[in-house]
N, C-alpha and C positions, 0 to 999 in steps of 0.2 A: 565552694569554688574559689580558687585562688585569684587574687587581684593584685597586680604589681603596682606599687606606688612610686612615682617620681623616678622612673627609669626609662631612658630613651629606648625605643624599640630597636632590637637587633635585626629582626626579620621584617622585611618590607614586602608586602603582598599587594598586587595591583588590582585583582578582581574584588568585587563587592563581597562575594561569598567567602573568599579567603580572608578578606580584611577583618571579618568578624572574629577570626581565630587569633589575630595578632595579640590581643591582650593576654591570651592564654600561653602564647609561645614567646613573649618578649623577654622572658628571663632565661631562655635556652639558647646556647651558642651553637650554631651550625657551621661547621667548617668542612673543607674538602677532605674526603676520607683518605687516611694514610695510616701506615703502621707506626704508631707512636702512642705515648700515654700522656694524659693531662690530668693532674690533680687539681680539682676545682671545688671551692666551697661557694655556694650561692650567697652573695651578699645582699641581694634584693629582699626587702621586707615583704613578707607574705602575710595576708590576713585571711583566715578561714577558721571554721570550727575545728577544734582539736589542735589549734596552733601551738599551745603550750606543750602538748605531748610530742608534736613534731620537732619542736626546738630542743627538747630534752634528748631525743634520739640523735639529733644532729650534733649535739655537743659530745656524744659518746663515740662517734665514728666519722671518718672522712669519707667523702664520696670520691671514688676513683673512677675516672672515665677514660675509656679508650676511644680514640678518634676513628678507629676502624669499626664503626657501627656498634659500639657498646661491647665489643669482645675484649676480654682481658687476655693478654698473651704472656707466655712464660710460665714457669712452674710456681712462681711465688707472688702472683697477683690475684686478689679476690675481693669480695665485697667487704668482708669483716677485716678492717685494717686497724693497725696500731700506729700511734704517732711516734716517730723517731727522727729527731733532728728536722722536724718540719716536713717529713716525707712519709707518705702512706706506705706501710709495710705490712704484709699479711702472708699467711700460708694458705694456699688453695685447698679446697676440701678433698680433691683427688689425691693430693700428696698425703693428707692425713689417712686416707683410706689405704694407700699403698704401704704406709708405715705400719698400720694395724695388720695388713696381710704379711708383711715381713716379720712382724713379731710372732704371728702364729706359725709361720713356716719355720722360724727358729725353734719354737717349742716342738713342732712336728718332728724335726730331726734330732733335737736333744733327747726327746723321749725314746727315740730309736737307739741312740748311741749309748745311753745309760746301760742297756743290756749288753752291749759289746764290751764294756768295761767290767760290769758286774759278773759276767760269765766266767772271768778268770778265777775269782775266789769260789764261785759256785762249782766250777769244774774240779777245783782242788778239794772241795768239801765232799762232793759226791763221786769223785773218781771217774769223770767222763773222759772218753778218748777224743782225739782230734776229729775223728769221723762223726762221732755223736755231737760234738760241738757244732759241726756244720748243720745238723738237723735242728738243734735248738735255735741257732741263729736264723735259719730259714723259716721257722714256724711263723714268724711275723708275716712272711710273704704268702702263706697259705690262705689267709683271709684277704690280704691285699689284692691278690689276683682276681678275686670275685667282685670286690667292691669297686674296682676301677671302672668297669663297663657299666655296672648298675649306677654308680655314683655319677658317671658322666651323663647318663640318660636323665637322672634326677635333676642334675644341674641345668640341662637344656630345657626341662619342663618347668621347674620350680624356681630357678635362679640360684646363684651361688651363696647368697647370704644364709638362708635357712639350712641348706645342705652342709655348709661349712660349720655353722654353729652346732648342729647335732653331731657332726663328726668329731669336733673338738671335745664336746662334752663326753662322748662315749669313749674316746681314746684316753682322755684324762682319767676317767673312771677305771679303765683297764690298767693304766700305768700305776694307779694307787693300789690295785689288787695284785700286781705282779709279785712283790715279795711274799705276800701271804700264800699265793699259789705255789711259789718255789718251795716254801716250807712244808706245804701239804703233800705234794707229789710231783713227779716229773710230768705226768700226764696233765695235771692241772696247769702246770707252767706252760706246756705246749698249747693248751686250749686257750688260756688267757692271752698268750702272745698272738695266736691266730685271730682272736677277737679284736685285739689291738690293731692288727694289720687291716682287718675288715673296716674299722672306723677310720683309719688314716688314708684309706684308698680314695676318699672323696676330696682330699685336700688340693691336689694339683689341678684336677679338672675345675674345681670351684675357683681357685686362684686364676686360672687362665681365662675363664669366662668373665669374672668380675673385672679384671684388668682391661679386657677388650671393651667392656661397657663404660668404664670410667675414664679411659684415656684415648685421646686422638691417636691416629695411626703413627704419627711421627714422634710420639713419646712412648709408644708401647714397649719397645725393646728396653728402654731405660727403666720403665716401671717394672718389667719382668726382671731386669738385672738387680734392682733394689730388693724385690721379693725373694729371689733366689739367693741374694747375698745374705738375707736373714736365714734362709734355709741352711746355707753352708756354715754360717756362724753358729748355728745350733750344734754342729759337729764339734766346734771348738769349745763351746760352753759345756757340752756334755762330757767331752773327753778330759777337760781340765777340772771341772767341779766334781764329777763322779768319784774319782780316786780319793780326793780329799774327804768327801762325805762318807765314802765307804770305810775309810780308815778311822774316822772320828765318831760318826754316828752309827754306822752299820749299813747293811744292805738296804734297809728301808729308807734311809735318808734322802738320796737323790730322787727316788720315785715319789715320795711325799711332796718334795719341793716342786717338781715340774708338773705334777698333777694339780697342785693348788694354783699355780700360775695359769694353767689352762682354764680352770673354772673362772678365775677372775677375768681372763680375756673374754670369755663368752658373754659375760655381763656387759662389758664395754661395747663389744661388737653388736649385740642385740639393740642397744640404745642408739648407736652412732651411725651405722652403715645401712644403706639400702641396696637393692639389687641393681638399680638404675639411677644415675645421677638426676634424672628428671623427677624422681620420687623423693629426693632428699630435702629435708627442711633446713639443712645447714649450708647448702651451696648457693652461691650467687647466680643470678640469671645470666650474667655475662660469662661465667665459667661454663654453665650449661651450654650456651651457644657455641663457645670455643670447642667443647668436647664433640658436640654434634657436627660442627662444621669440619672437624678434622678426621671424621670417620669415612673410610672407603667401603667398609662392610662391617657390620656388627652383628653379634649373635642375637637371635630373637627366640623367645619362648615358643615352643611348638607342642601342641597336644597330640600330634600325630606320631606314630611309631617311626623311629629313624630308619632310613632306607639302607639297611646293612649291606644288601647285595650291591647297591649302587656305590656305596663307600668303598667296598672291597674290590670293585671292578676297575678302580683307577690306580695306575702305577704310582702317581704321586702319594697316594695313601699308603701304599706298600713301602715307599721310600721312607716315610715317617715311621711306620711300624718297625722296619728293620733298624733304623737309626736309634729308636727308643730302646729296642732290645739290646743293641750293642752298647749303648750308653749305660744302661742299667747293669749289664754284665760286668763291665769294668768298674762301675761305681760301687756296687755292692761287694765286690771282691775286696776293694780297698777299704770300704766302710766297716765291714764285718771282721776283717782279718788283720788289719794293721797293728792293733795292740799285740795280738798273738804273734804276728810276723816279727816285730821288733824284739819280743821276749824270747822267741825260739831261735831266731837267726843270730841276734846280737847279744842275747842274754842280759837285757836291761830289765830293771824292775818295773812294776806296774805303773808307778807315777812317771818314770822316764818314758816308758812306752806310750803312755797317754800324751805326753808332751810332744814326742816326735810325731805321733799320729795327728796331733791337733794343728801343727804348724802348716801343713799343706792346705787344710780346709780354710784356714784364716786367709791365706792368699787367694784361694779360690773365690771367696766372697768378694774380694776387691776386683779380681780379674773378670768375674761375671758381670759386674756393673760396667766396667770399662768396655767389655764386649758389646753390651747393650747400647751404650752411648756411641760407640764406634759404628754400630749398625744403623742407628738413627741418623748419624752424621752422613754416612754414605748414601742413604736413601734420600735425605734432604738435599744433598748436593747433586742428585740426578742419576745415581746408579740404579739399574733395574733391581727390583725386589728379588727376582730369581737369582741374579748374580750375587747379591749380598747374602742370601740364605745359603747358597752353595759355598761361598767363600768362607763364611763363618763356620759352617759345619765341617769343612775340610780341615781347618785349623783345629777344631775340636776333636777330631779323630786321629789325624796324622801325628800331631804333637804328642799325645799320650802313647801312641804305638811306639814311636821311636824311644821315648824316655823309659818305657817299661822294658824294652829290650836292653837298654843300658843298665837298668836296675839289676839285671842278672850278674853284672860285674862289679857291683858296689861292695866295698870291703869294710866300711865303717858305717855306723848308724847315721852320722852326719851326712855322709855322701848319699845314703839311701833316702834320708829325709829331704835332701835337696832335689833329688830326682823325682820323688813323689810330689814335691811342691810344684815342680815344673809340669809334671803330667796332669795334675788336677787343675792347675791354673789354666792350662790350654784346653782341657776338657770342658771348662765352663763356657767356652765359645759355642758349645752346642745349644745353649740357651737361646742364642740369637740365630740358631739354625732350625732344627726340626721343631723345637717347642713353639716358636713363633709361627712357623710354617703351617701349623694346624689351623690357626685363625685365617691365614692367607687363602688356603684352598677350600675350606668348608666352614665359613663363619657361623652358619645356622646350625650346623651339626658338630661344632667344635668339641662340645662336652663328650659326646659319644665316641668321636674319633680319638680324642685324647684317652678315653677309657679303654678303647680297643688297643691302642698302641701301648698304654701303660700295662695292660694285661700281658701283652707279648713281652714287654720289658720285665715284668714281674716273673714270668716263667723263666726268662733268661737269667734273672737274678737268683732264682731258686737253684737252677742247675749250676750256676757258677759258685754260689755260696757252698752248696753241698759238695760240688766237684772239687773245690779247693781243699776241703777237709780230707777227701779220699786221696787226692793227689799227694798231699803232704804225708798222709798216713802210709801210703804205698811206697812213695819214692823218697820220702824224708827231705823234700826240698820244694820251695815255692817256684823255682825257676821254670819248670815245665809249664805250669799253668799261666805264668806271666807271658810266656812266649805264645801260647794259644790265644790269649787275650789280645796281644799285639796284632796277630794275624787277622783276627776278627775285625779289628779296627780298620785295617787296610782294605779288606774285602768290601765292607759296608761303605767305605768312602767312595769306592768305584761305583757301586750301585746308586748311591745318593746323587752323584754328579751326572749320572745318565738319566735319571727319571724324576728328580725333584723339580718343582716349579714354584714360583711365587705368585702365580695367577690363580684366581678363583676357579675351581673346576666343579664345585657342587653348590 
């Protein structure tokens, strides 16, 4: 038991029973609760068993106290602090978790994009037509459509950590095998790409559930913005690195690189991350309290079968499903066809096409984070969640619709790249719309609802990816399909604003 020597008592207690506690508490400073931080090192000499071990630990770290009942606030305050100019500085565990999530989302999309670039030399080698290119591009989605619902249910039951780890391991293996399958036969290539999609289908439901558990509600949009920023940067990295590696190493080069990075990530993830911050060995108690205090509703594991009938009986659920379908329709058209678009319309070479295609995704990563930060700001300043979700989603659909219509009149690759940059930058506002709205309306069943909406989005992506190929083959132009996509954005915006809500309905 600790005994304080030669220190005047700070806490005075009048009762006999309480006065016996004074020696135990006379080295603790009690002040009126307020929002502020106090860095404090106890200077009182303590004598107890294990005193030397305690002193060694105290030399290695500062004690950071929050006067708001031990809760640290802000994204960069935690228990494990480093001394910098006499001030305690540290990175909270939840920020490290979201960085790992952003890294894996980057790999997730980079692995997809590699095929969008590699398909150009493969098509030249095998003599594939534009219509068949659409089939090859969509083969990823054949597996993805099934794993979204299954993966969402698994996440609700087992948590995001294990489901994400297995998904990354399997899709990295599929990425490694892709060039071998392409050399073997077309059917092998289609099969391995479908398996790749099957593994990647669990990524977004796992991400959504993990962020909901690790972040308070007023930081969730920013966390999602960081994670999806990594996702969009995966497009940039894949589109820029793949042509260089294809021309220097060969078709197998980018596939080996990204699959190796995925396997390294799994090792780090398994050691560092837990499904819930309350289970983590790396997080401070004060950060755990902050996360729990900031939650209005959080997903819980359930062994029961999800109530699909009840989920599908709610119009807000259908607003999310239609929004996801429309978002994926436009997203996969641009993701899969932009290198081909710039090459066929503007006759630029593969490296230039990849560069023009990469620029919009880079700005989308930035704008996605800004959209999340703006969403958190609006909610923190008192705007209703329903208004914020509708406002963000409207920007995310109307903006791309208008710019895609303008794209029909672009005459140079620079103009086209500028319009695509605006379209994708504005579409990233959807992250603060329907993607966050899933946790709003059904926190306990967020995984399965995300899976259902993702499956609808995947079906839309298959139709749009294949449809673009046939439209281009029949009409010799991208214009018609861009106009159809813009019209779909307008219609879904109306449905969203009529039926979406930010309140919990399940």
